[in-house]
MDTraj code that builds the backbone (N, CA, C; nanometers):
import mdtraj as md
import numpy as np

residues = "UNK UNK UNK UNK UNK UNK UNK UNK UNK UNK UNK UNK UNK UNK UNK UNK UNK UNK UNK UNK UNK UNK UNK UNK UNK UNK UNK UNK UNK UNK UNK UNK UNK UNK UNK UNK UNK UNK UNK UNK UNK UNK UNK UNK UNK UNK UNK UNK UNK UNK UNK UNK UNK UNK UNK UNK UNK UNK UNK UNK UNK UNK UNK UNK UNK UNK UNK UNK UNK UNK UNK UNK UNK UNK UNK UNK UNK UNK UNK UNK UNK UNK UNK UNK UNK UNK UNK UNK UNK UNK UNK UNK UNK UNK UNK UNK UNK UNK UNK UNK UNK UNK UNK UNK UNK UNK UNK UNK UNK UNK UNK UNK UNK UNK UNK UNK UNK UNK UNK UNK UNK UNK UNK UNK UNK UNK UNK UNK UNK UNK UNK UNK UNK UNK UNK UNK UNK UNK UNK UNK UNK UNK UNK UNK UNK UNK UNK UNK UNK UNK UNK UNK UNK UNK UNK UNK UNK UNK UNK UNK UNK UNK UNK UNK UNK UNK UNK UNK UNK UNK UNK UNK UNK UNK UNK".split()
xyz = np.array([
    [10.9799, 7.0097, 9.6385],
    [10.9271, 7.1356, 9.5872],
    [10.7977, 7.1705, 9.6608],
    [10.7887, 7.2916, 9.7110],
    [10.6714, 7.3379, 9.7831],
    [10.5651, 7.3842, 9.6845],
    [10.4399, 7.3497, 9.7137],
    [10.3298, 7.3932, 9.6280],
    [10.3175, 7.5451, 9.6361],
    [10.2801, 7.6084, 9.5244],
    [10.2633, 7.7543, 9.5289],
    [10.1463, 7.7933, 9.6186],
    [10.1548, 7.9123, 9.6741],
    [10.0435, 7.9677, 9.7505],
    [9.9558, 8.0427, 9.6506],
    [9.8305, 7.9995, 9.6435],
    [9.7382, 8.0563, 9.5451],
    [9.6208, 8.1201, 9.6176],
    [9.5929, 8.2443, 9.5819],
    [9.4722, 8.3120, 9.6274],
    [9.3662, 8.2841, 9.5224],
    [9.2667, 8.2047, 9.5586],
    [9.1571, 8.1739, 9.4666],
    [9.0399, 8.2641, 9.4965],
    [8.9779, 8.3189, 9.3904],
    [8.8667, 8.4121, 9.4090],
    [8.7503, 8.3718, 9.3190],
    [8.6334, 8.3578, 9.3802],
    [8.5080, 8.3396, 9.3079],
    [8.4381, 8.4748, 9.3140],
    [8.4511, 8.5556, 9.2068],
    [8.3930, 8.6905, 9.2106],
    [8.2419, 8.6848, 9.1927],
    [8.1739, 8.7819, 9.2480],
    [8.0292, 8.7864, 9.2308],
    [7.9743, 8.9246, 9.2554],
    [7.8555, 8.9467, 9.2001],
    [7.7868, 9.0741, 9.2192],
    [7.7275, 9.0830, 9.3595],
    [7.6952, 8.9672, 9.4212],
    [7.6349, 8.9659, 9.5545],
    [7.7179, 8.8927, 9.6590],
    [7.7937, 8.7926, 9.6158],
    [7.8738, 8.7128, 9.7091],
    [8.0091, 8.6847, 9.6469],
    [8.1143, 8.6947, 9.7267],
    [8.2497, 8.6624, 9.6818],
    [8.3091, 8.5640, 9.7811],
    [8.3708, 8.4604, 9.7277],
    [8.4446, 8.3668, 9.8107],
    [8.5920, 8.3800, 9.7776],
    [8.6781, 8.3687, 9.8772],
    [8.8225, 8.3760, 9.8533],
    [8.8920, 8.2793, 9.9487],
    [8.9964, 8.2148, 9.8980],
    [9.0767, 8.1245, 9.9806],
    [9.2241, 8.1461, 9.9517],
    [9.3037, 8.1159, 10.0497],
    [9.4481, 8.0997, 10.0315],
    [9.4730, 7.9504, 10.0424],
    [9.5390, 7.8950, 9.9411],
    [9.5578, 7.7507, 9.9330],
    [9.6988, 7.7197, 9.8859],
    [9.7586, 7.6178, 9.9458],
    [9.8873, 7.5668, 9.9003],
    [9.8707, 7.4162, 9.8852],
    [9.8696, 7.3679, 9.7613],
    [9.8382, 7.2274, 9.7377],
    [9.6972, 7.2007, 9.7861],
    [9.6783, 7.0993, 9.8690],
    [9.5463, 7.0676, 9.9236],
    [9.5199, 7.1389, 10.0556],
    [9.6202, 7.2134, 10.1055],
    [9.6087, 7.2782, 10.2363],
    [9.5378, 7.4130, 10.2274],
    [9.4364, 7.4301, 10.3095],
    [9.3637, 7.5556, 10.3217],
    [9.4369, 7.6431, 10.4220],
    [9.4850, 7.7607, 10.3767],
    [9.5604, 7.8515, 10.4635],
    [9.4733, 7.9614, 10.5232],
    [9.3617, 7.9917, 10.4594],
    [9.2712, 8.0957, 10.5065],
    [9.1574, 8.1107, 10.4085],
    [9.0481, 8.1686, 10.4547],
    [8.9349, 8.1898, 10.3642],
    [8.8441, 8.3005, 10.4165],
    [8.7617, 8.3515, 10.3257],
    [8.6619, 8.4507, 10.3631],
    [8.5441, 8.4425, 10.2670],
    [8.4262, 8.4707, 10.3194],
    [8.3046, 8.4815, 10.2384],
    [8.2482, 8.6213, 10.2598],
    [8.2231, 8.6906, 10.1519],
    [8.1703, 8.8268, 10.1603],
    [8.0319, 8.8302, 10.0982],
    [7.9393, 8.8932, 10.1665],
    [7.8038, 8.9070, 10.1143],
    [7.7719, 9.0557, 10.1059],
    [7.7299, 9.0986, 9.9908],
    [7.6997, 9.2402, 9.9660],
    [7.5749, 9.2805, 10.0430],
    [7.5889, 9.3792, 10.1298],
    [7.4772, 9.4256, 10.2122],
    [7.3653, 9.4875, 10.1290],
    [7.4053, 9.5649, 10.0295],
    [7.3065, 9.6373, 9.9494],
    [7.3300, 9.6084, 9.8016],
    [7.2625, 9.5059, 9.7474],
    [7.2839, 9.4703, 9.6073],
    [7.2475, 9.5818, 9.5088],
    [7.1712, 9.6794, 9.5550],
    [7.1341, 9.7905, 9.4669],
    [7.2266, 9.9105, 9.4845],
    [7.3204, 9.9004, 9.5787],
    [7.4145, 10.0091, 9.6032],
    [7.5179, 10.0181, 9.4921],
    [7.5999, 10.1202, 9.4979],
    [7.6999, 10.1382, 9.3925],
    [7.8012, 10.0237, 9.3902],
    [7.8312, 9.9765, 9.2710],
    [7.9257, 9.8662, 9.2540],
    [8.0641, 9.9047, 9.3062],
    [8.0976, 10.0323, 9.2988],
    [8.2283, 10.0776, 9.3464],
    [8.2475, 10.0468, 9.4944],
    [8.1430, 10.0645, 9.5750],
    [8.1529, 10.0352, 9.7190],
    [8.1752, 9.8863, 9.7421],
    [8.1053, 9.8035, 9.6649],
    [8.1215, 9.6587, 9.6758],
    [8.2638, 9.6183, 9.6373],
    [8.3135, 9.6732, 9.5290],
    [8.4500, 9.6421, 9.4853],
    [8.5507, 9.6848, 9.5924],
    [8.5308, 9.8027, 9.6515],
    [8.6198, 9.8479, 9.7595],
    [8.6189, 9.7483, 9.8754],
    [8.5000, 9.6993, 9.9134],
    [8.4896, 9.6004, 10.0212],
    [8.5637, 9.4720, 9.9856],
    [8.5446, 9.4246, 9.8626],
    [8.6094, 9.3011, 9.8175],
    [8.7611, 9.3160, 9.8244],
    [8.8130, 9.4239, 9.7679],
    [8.9581, 9.4429, 9.7655],
    [9.0156, 9.4590, 9.9059],
    [8.9449, 9.5287, 9.9940],
    [8.9911, 9.5442, 10.1325],
    [8.9966, 9.4082, 10.2022],
    [8.8976, 9.3242, 10.1789],
    [8.8964, 9.1913, 10.2401],
    [9.0045, 9.1011, 10.1826],
    [9.0332, 9.1123, 10.0528],
    [9.1429, 9.0344, 9.9937],
    [9.2760, 9.0791, 10.0527],
    [9.2900, 9.2096, 10.0711],
    [9.4119, 9.2620, 10.1342],
    [9.4263, 9.2043, 10.2755],
    [9.3173, 9.2045, 10.3529],
    [9.3208, 9.1504, 10.4891],
    [9.3557, 9.0016, 10.4887],
    [9.2989, 8.9265, 10.3942],
    [9.3239, 8.7826, 10.3869],
    [9.4703, 8.7526, 10.3561],
    [9.5308, 8.8326, 10.2715],
    [9.6698, 8.8074, 10.2309],
    [9.7714, 8.8763, 10.3211],
    [9.7276, 8.9696, 10.4045],
    [9.8187, 9.0424, 10.4926],
    [9.8828, 8.9451, 10.5920],
    [10.0122, 8.9508, 10.6024],
    [10.0826, 8.8649, 10.6959],
    [10.1229, 8.7306, 10.6372],
    [10.0780, 8.7018, 10.5161],
    [10.1186, 8.5776, 10.4500],
    [10.2551, 8.6020, 10.3888],
    [10.3470, 8.5081, 10.4108],
    [10.4836, 8.5264, 10.3607],
    [10.4892, 8.5508, 10.2113],
    [10.4070, 8.4783, 10.1391],
    [10.4079, 8.4969, 9.9938],
    [10.2751, 8.4525, 9.9359],
    [10.2360, 8.5161, 9.8285],
    [10.1270, 8.4700, 9.7432],
    [10.1887, 8.4605, 9.6056],
    [10.1865, 8.3415, 9.5479],
    [10.2498, 8.3212, 9.4183],
    [10.1585, 8.3547, 9.3017],
    [10.0299, 8.3276, 9.3181],
    [9.9362, 8.3423, 9.2066],
    [9.8017, 8.3884, 9.2603],
    [9.7353, 8.4736, 9.1838],
    [9.5957, 8.5067, 9.2101],
    [9.5150, 8.4406, 9.0989],
    [9.4239, 8.3516, 9.1384],
    [9.3394, 8.2793, 9.0431],
    [9.1968, 8.3315, 9.0560],
    [9.1402, 8.3709, 8.9434],
    [9.0067, 8.4309, 8.9429],
    [8.9184, 8.3489, 8.8504],
    [8.8002, 8.3121, 8.9002],
    [8.7074, 8.2417, 8.8126],
    [8.6563, 8.3390, 8.7074],
    [8.6608, 8.2948, 8.5823],
    [8.6108, 8.3767, 8.4727],
    [8.4592, 8.3900, 8.4795],
    [8.4056, 8.4694, 8.3898],
    [8.2625, 8.4975, 8.3880],
    [8.2069, 8.4560, 8.2523],
    [8.0981, 8.3793, 8.2559],
    [8.0316, 8.3438, 8.1306],
    [7.9646, 8.4667, 8.0717],
    [7.9743, 8.4813, 7.9417],
    [7.9059, 8.5918, 7.8744],
    [7.7554, 8.5720, 7.8868],
    [7.6804, 8.6817, 7.9056],
    [7.5347, 8.6688, 7.9121],
    [7.4821, 8.6086, 7.7819],
    [7.3841, 8.5232, 7.7951],
    [7.3284, 8.4559, 7.6781],
    [7.1808, 8.4288, 7.7015],
    [7.0990, 8.4458, 7.5980],
    [6.9563, 8.4150, 7.6156],
    [6.9342, 8.2665, 7.6466],
    [7.0306, 8.1822, 7.6099],
    [7.0184, 8.0390, 7.6376],
    [7.0310, 8.0088, 7.7862],
    [7.0863, 8.1021, 7.8623],
    [7.1002, 8.0849, 8.0070],
    [6.9726, 8.1280, 8.0794],
    [6.8736, 8.1766, 8.0042],
    [6.7489, 8.2215, 8.0639],
    [6.7629, 8.3544, 8.1369],
    [6.8612, 8.4333, 8.0984],
    [6.8866, 8.5607, 8.1653],
    [6.7967, 8.6708, 8.1096],
    [6.7314, 8.7376, 8.1999],
    [6.6528, 8.8547, 8.1603],
    [6.7303, 8.9806, 8.1964],
    [6.7939, 8.9775, 8.3138],
    [6.8701, 9.0922, 8.3628],
    [7.0193, 9.0553, 8.3609],
    [7.0962, 9.1230, 8.2780],
    [7.2393, 9.0912, 8.2683],
    [7.3242, 9.1736, 8.3652],
    [7.2616, 9.2635, 8.4421],
    [7.3380, 9.3491, 8.5336],
    [7.4243, 9.2688, 8.6312],
    [7.3732, 9.1616, 8.6958],
    [7.4601, 9.0866, 8.7877],
    [7.5817, 9.0251, 8.7171],
    [7.5658, 8.9813, 8.5941],
    [7.6791, 8.9256, 8.5203],
    [7.7817, 9.0344, 8.4906],
    [7.7341, 9.1501, 8.4521],
    [7.8255, 9.2616, 8.4243],
    [7.8970, 9.3057, 8.5516],
    [7.8252, 9.3109, 8.6632],
    [7.8875, 9.3499, 8.7894],
    [7.9890, 9.2444, 8.8348],
    [7.9588, 9.1159, 8.8116],
    [8.0543, 9.0102, 8.8442],
    [8.1817, 9.0287, 8.7625],
    [8.1664, 9.0618, 8.6345],
    [8.2834, 9.0863, 8.5490],
    [8.3631, 9.2060, 8.6002],
    [8.2960, 9.3088, 8.6494],
    [8.3660, 9.4246, 8.7052],
    [8.4457, 9.3851, 8.8302],
    [8.3867, 9.3006, 8.9149],
    [8.4578, 9.2541, 9.0348],
    [8.5804, 9.1734, 8.9925],
    [8.5635, 9.0815, 8.8962],
    [8.6763, 8.9997, 8.8494],
    [8.7878, 9.0885, 8.7940],
    [8.7507, 9.1894, 8.7158],
    [8.8505, 9.2812, 8.6596],
    [8.9205, 9.3620, 8.7675],
    [8.8459, 9.4027, 8.8691],
    [8.9056, 9.4798, 8.9785],
    [9.0052, 9.3938, 9.0565],
    [8.9713, 9.2668, 9.0781],
    [9.0633, 9.1766, 9.1492],
    [9.1911, 9.1586, 9.0671],
    [9.1762, 9.1394, 8.9367],
    [9.2943, 9.1250, 8.8500],
    [9.3780, 9.2523, 8.8537],
    [9.3145, 9.3667, 8.8499],
    [9.3868, 9.4936, 8.8568],
    [9.4556, 9.5133, 8.9905],
    [9.3926, 9.4680, 9.0997],
    [9.4510, 9.4760, 9.2333],
    [9.5767, 9.3901, 9.2408],
    [9.5747, 9.2738, 9.1777],
    [9.6866, 9.1793, 9.1866],
    [9.8086, 9.2260, 9.1088],
    [9.7879, 9.2910, 8.9965],
    [9.8994, 9.3229, 8.9070],
    [10.0034, 9.4168, 8.9666],
    [9.9673, 9.5280, 9.0295],
    [10.0712, 9.6162, 9.0835],
    [10.1559, 9.5496, 9.1915],
    [10.0969, 9.4505, 9.2609],
    [10.1720, 9.3797, 9.3644],
    [10.2603, 9.2708, 9.3055],
    [10.2569, 9.2548, 9.1743],
    [10.3439, 9.1586, 9.1077],
    [10.2947, 9.0157, 9.1126],
    [10.1690, 8.9936, 9.1528],
    [10.1155, 8.8584, 9.1545],
    [10.0892, 8.8119, 9.0117],
    [10.1269, 8.6889, 8.9815],
    [10.0844, 8.6289, 8.8557],
    [9.9331, 8.6099, 8.8657],
    [9.8626, 8.6278, 8.7559],
    [9.7174, 8.6154, 8.7561],
    [9.6751, 8.5095, 8.6560],
    [9.5840, 8.4230, 8.6986],
    [9.5300, 8.3191, 8.6120],
    [9.3780, 8.3320, 8.6140],
    [9.3189, 8.3386, 8.4964],
    [9.1730, 8.3365, 8.4855],
    [9.1333, 8.1923, 8.4577],
    [9.0524, 8.1353, 8.5433],
    [9.0103, 7.9962, 8.5308],
    [8.8692, 7.9931, 8.4723],
    [8.8494, 7.9186, 8.3634],
    [8.7148, 7.9121, 8.3038],
    [8.6112, 7.8615, 8.4038],
    [8.4904, 7.9192, 8.4035],
    [8.3860, 7.8780, 8.4977],
    [8.3452, 7.7316, 8.4760],
    [8.3089, 7.6631, 8.5887],
    [8.2719, 7.5225, 8.5768],
    [8.2040, 7.4708, 8.7028],
    [8.0901, 7.5257, 8.7431],
    [8.0125, 7.4783, 8.8592],
    [8.0998, 7.4477, 8.9816],
    [8.2012, 7.5282, 9.0039],
    [8.2903, 7.5073, 9.1176],
    [8.2144, 7.5207, 9.2489],
    [8.2508, 7.4382, 9.3456],
    [8.1966, 7.4487, 9.4804],
    [8.0564, 7.3960, 9.4991],
    [7.9928, 7.3493, 9.3926],
    [7.8529, 7.3072, 9.4006],
    [7.8392, 7.1745, 9.4745],
    [7.7284, 7.1592, 9.5462],
    [7.7045, 7.0304, 9.6101],
    [7.6785, 6.9229, 9.5041],
    [7.6946, 6.7988, 9.5427],
    [7.6677, 6.6886, 9.4514],
    [7.5174, 6.6834, 9.4256],
    [7.4786, 6.6861, 9.2991],
    [7.3360, 6.6883, 9.2647],
    [7.2648, 6.5647, 9.3163],
    [7.1454, 6.5853, 9.3705],
    [7.0625, 6.4749, 9.4155],
    [7.0888, 6.4299, 9.5579],
    [7.1947, 6.4800, 9.6207],
    [7.2255, 6.4394, 9.7581],
    [7.1844, 6.5481, 9.8565],
    [7.1252, 6.5062, 9.9697],
    [7.0925, 6.5996, 10.0774],
    [7.1251, 6.5327, 10.2096],
    [7.1191, 6.6110, 10.3164],
    [7.1384, 6.5579, 10.4501],
    [7.2774, 6.5007, 10.4733],
    [7.2863, 6.3950, 10.5570],
    [7.4170, 6.3393, 10.5939],
    [7.4990, 6.2901, 10.4747],
    [7.4323, 6.2350, 10.3736],
    [7.5053, 6.1856, 10.2565],
    [7.5723, 6.3006, 10.1823],
    [7.5008, 6.4119, 10.1677],
    [7.5577, 6.5287, 10.0996],
    [7.6727, 6.5860, 10.1818],
    [7.6566, 6.5906, 10.3135],
    [7.7633, 6.6428, 10.4008],
    [7.8879, 6.5566, 10.3879],
    [7.8694, 6.4252, 10.3873],
    [7.9814, 6.3332, 10.3730],
    [8.0529, 6.3555, 10.2400],
    [7.9757, 6.3730, 10.1317],
    [8.0352, 6.3941, 9.9992],
    [8.1152, 6.5240, 9.9962],
    [8.0623, 6.6305, 10.0576],
    [8.1336, 6.7583, 10.0598],
    [8.2592, 6.7504, 10.1463],
    [8.2489, 6.6826, 10.2608],
    [8.3653, 6.6719, 10.3486],
    [8.4777, 6.5908, 10.2837],
    [8.4431, 6.5011, 10.1948],
    [8.5454, 6.4246, 10.1242],
    [8.6177, 6.5112, 10.0217],
    [8.5468, 6.6100, 9.9679],
    [8.6045, 6.6948, 9.8630],
    [8.6714, 6.8203, 9.9165],
    [8.6311, 6.8656, 10.0371],
    [8.6762, 6.9953, 10.0873],
    [8.7209, 6.9855, 10.2324],
    [8.8062, 7.0811, 10.2762],
    [8.8382, 7.0887, 10.4190],
    [8.7100, 7.1142, 10.4995],
    [8.7052, 7.0636, 10.6208],
    [8.5852, 7.0743, 10.7049],
    [8.5405, 7.2192, 10.7261],
    [8.6357, 7.3136, 10.7292],
    [8.6002, 7.4551, 10.7488],
    [8.5137, 7.5101, 10.6360],
    [8.5112, 7.4424, 10.5226],
    [8.4364, 7.4927, 10.4067],
    [8.3011, 7.4253, 10.3902],
    [8.2605, 7.3466, 10.4911],
    [8.1303, 7.2794, 10.4856],
    [8.0541, 7.3121, 10.6125],
    [7.9540, 7.3990, 10.5991],
    [7.8739, 7.4381, 10.7141],
    [7.7482, 7.3537, 10.7240],
    [7.6762, 7.3634, 10.8365],
    [7.5573, 7.2806, 10.8553],
    [7.4482, 7.3069, 10.7513],
    [7.4343, 7.4290, 10.7058],
    [7.3265, 7.4573, 10.6107],
    [7.3655, 7.4201, 10.4673],
    [7.4911, 7.3844, 10.4476],
    [7.5387, 7.3528, 10.3127],
    [7.4832, 7.2216, 10.2595],
    [7.4307, 7.1375, 10.3468],
    [7.3870, 7.0048, 10.3042],
    [7.2359, 6.9871, 10.3119],
    [7.1633, 7.0965, 10.3303],
    [7.0178, 7.0880, 10.3335],
    [6.9619, 7.1714, 10.2204],
    [6.8466, 7.1380, 10.1754],
    [6.7825, 7.2141, 10.0675],
    [6.8700, 7.2212, 9.9448],
    [6.8922, 7.3426, 9.8959],
    [6.9708, 7.3618, 9.7734],
    [7.1204, 7.3448, 9.7974],
    [7.1628, 7.3539, 9.9229],
    [7.3053, 7.3440, 9.9541],
    [7.3811, 7.4697, 9.9199],
    [7.3087, 7.5741, 9.8855],
    [7.3753, 7.6988, 9.8468],
    [7.3852, 7.7912, 9.9665],
    [7.4924, 7.8666, 9.9687],
    [7.5150, 7.9629, 10.0748],
    [7.6508, 8.0244, 10.0523],
    [7.6922, 8.1171, 10.1388],
    [7.8219, 8.1829, 10.1205],
    [7.9393, 8.0853, 10.1112],
    [7.9327, 7.9730, 10.1848],
    [8.0447, 7.8793, 10.1795],
    [8.0570, 7.8107, 10.0438],
    [7.9473, 7.8040, 9.9688],
    [7.9584, 7.7477, 9.8335],
    [8.0553, 7.8321, 9.7511],
    [8.0535, 7.9625, 9.7706],
    [8.1434, 8.0512, 9.6971],
    [8.2879, 8.0359, 9.7449],
    [8.3052, 8.0059, 9.8733],
    [8.4404, 7.9812, 9.9244],
    [8.4920, 7.8482, 9.8692],
    [8.4040, 7.7460, 9.8649],
    [8.4441, 7.6189, 9.8037],
    [8.4777, 7.6385, 9.6565],
    [8.4008, 7.7234, 9.5890],
    [8.4313, 7.7530, 9.4490],
    [8.5699, 7.8156, 9.4374],
    [8.6024, 7.9070, 9.5278],
    [8.7350, 7.9695, 9.5260],
    [8.8443, 7.8656, 9.5519],
    [8.8161, 7.7692, 9.6403],
    [8.9106, 7.6613, 9.6678],
    [8.9355, 7.5800, 9.5403],
    [8.8263, 7.5498, 9.4682],
    [8.8374, 7.4764, 9.3415],
    [8.9101, 7.5582, 9.2349],
    [8.8817, 7.6874, 9.2295],
    [8.9481, 7.7762, 9.1325],
    [9.0988, 7.7771, 9.1588],
    [9.1378, 7.7858, 9.2852],
    [9.2810, 7.7831, 9.3191],
    [9.3429, 7.6498, 9.2783],
    [9.2716, 7.5405, 9.3016],
    [9.3220, 7.4095, 9.2613],
    [9.3347, 7.3971, 9.1108],
    [9.2353, 7.4469, 9.0381],
    [9.2399, 7.4428, 8.8908],
    [9.3551, 7.5281, 8.8389],
    [9.3795, 7.6415, 8.9036],
    [9.4911, 7.7273, 8.8617],
    [9.6237, 7.6552, 8.8814],
    [9.6379, 7.5833, 8.9929],
    [9.7599, 7.5065, 9.0166],
    [9.7807, 7.4031, 8.9063],
    [9.6725, 7.3377, 8.8655],
    [9.6817, 7.2396, 8.7568],
    [9.7194, 7.3086, 8.6250],
    [9.6555, 7.4208, 8.5959],
    [9.6867, 7.4946, 8.4724],
    [9.8344, 7.5374, 8.4703],
    [9.8849, 7.5831, 8.5844],
    [10.0241, 7.6254, 8.5911],
    [10.1189, 7.5074, 8.5694],
    [10.0868, 7.3920, 8.6287],
    [10.1702, 7.2730, 8.6070],
    [10.1672, 7.2312, 8.4606],
    [10.0493, 7.2397, 8.3981],
    [10.0374, 7.2020, 8.2565],
    [10.1183, 7.2980, 8.1687],
    [10.1122, 7.4262, 8.2014],
    [10.1890, 7.5244, 8.1236],
    [10.3391, 7.5032, 8.1398],
    [10.3792, 7.4662, 8.2623],
    [10.5219, 7.4407, 8.2880],
    [10.5725, 7.3202, 8.2129],
    [10.4860, 7.2224, 8.1918],
    [10.5254, 7.1008, 8.1213],
    [10.5285, 7.1213, 7.9710],
    [10.4572, 7.2227, 7.9249],
    [10.4493, 7.2443, 7.7786],
    [10.5734, 7.3113, 7.7256],
])
top = md.Topology()
chain = top.add_chain()
for i, resn in enumerate(residues, 1):
    res = top.add_residue(resn, chain, resSeq=i)
    for name in ("N", "CA", "C"):
        top.add_atom(name, md.element.get_by_symbol(name[0]), res)
traj = md.Trajectory(xyz[None], top)
């Protein structure tokens, strides 16, 4: 049995990561960074959807679109401005809406620090830990220094979201 092809998406108000994954195999990926975070959200959503279309164009099949869910804004999260959370939810909803007319099954995966570097590790040790967890294309040189955050973290998150969706689908099939 062939593993399903899953488009994993880490939606964001400023950065979006997306991957095409079949089992552990990375078929393609993209990282999008919003040029103007103060610009209209509609333009950002248009860019995201156009890039998802480009990523999936020419692929024989996409079985599932997996989207990381969005945590509700909460004062316990230390949030003062909820606009980025609301815009992230709009991006996630737009991706789900984009997938439905094309007949893709859609899975919303609960958020869970996907793609994050291993806490406390930096330099070569952190790079080694990331390379063990992810394909080499998803670990850039700046990913293992300082905070380890960057556009590829969002692509790694999308890779994890696609993997979690595959697990959720297998669990649902067994139930």
